[in-house]
C-alpha positions as CSV (number, residue, x, y, z in Angstrom):
1,M,0.0,0.0,0.0
2,R,2.8,2.4,0.9
3,N,4.6,1.7,-2.4
4,I,1.4,2.6,-4.4
5,L,1.0,5.8,-2.5
6,I,4.7,6.8,-3.1
7,T,4.3,6.0,-6.8
8,V,1.1,8.0,-7.2
9,M,2.7,11.0,-5.4
10,M,5.8,10.8,-7.6
11,L,3.6,10.8,-10.7
12,I,1.8,13.9,-9.5
13,V,5.1,15.7,-8.8
14,V,6.4,14.8,-12.3
15,A,3.1,16.0,-13.9
16,L,3.4,19.3,-12.0
17,L,7.0,19.8,-12.9
18,F,6.2,19.2,-16.6
19,T,3.4,21.7,-16.5
20,N,5.5,24.4,-14.8
21,I,8.7,23.9,-16.7
22,I,7.9,22.6,-20.2
23,A,4.3,23.6,-21.0
24,Q,4.1,27.0,-19.2
25,D,2.6,29.7,-21.6
26,G,5.0,32.4,-22.6
27,T,8.0,31.4,-20.5
28,G,8.2,27.6,-20.7
29,T,10.7,25.6,-22.7
30,S,8.2,24.9,-25.4
31,A,7.5,28.6,-25.9
32,R,11.3,29.4,-26.0
33,I,11.9,26.7,-28.6
34,T,9.1,28.1,-30.7
35,T,10.5,31.7,-30.4
36,Q,14.0,30.6,-31.3
37,G,12.7,28.6,-34.3
38,T,10.8,31.5,-35.6
39,T,13.8,33.8,-35.2
40,T,16.0,31.3,-37.0
41,N,13.6,30.8,-39.9
42,T,13.3,34.6,-40.3
43,T,17.1,35.0,-40.3
44,L,17.6,32.2,-42.8
45,G,14.9,33.6,-45.0
46,N,16.6,37.0,-45.1
47,L,20.0,35.6,-46.2
48,E,21.0,36.5,-49.7
49,P,23.3,34.3,-51.8
């Protein structure tokens, strides 16, 4: 019983960490990757041969 409780609590902690670090709107890792990708695409699009 104790092992199940610890497992469930750890899963909740992992889900909260994911929500706060990766998926946070505007400042999360996903938003930063999207911003950098957009900037890189714009920069590459503006290059002239």
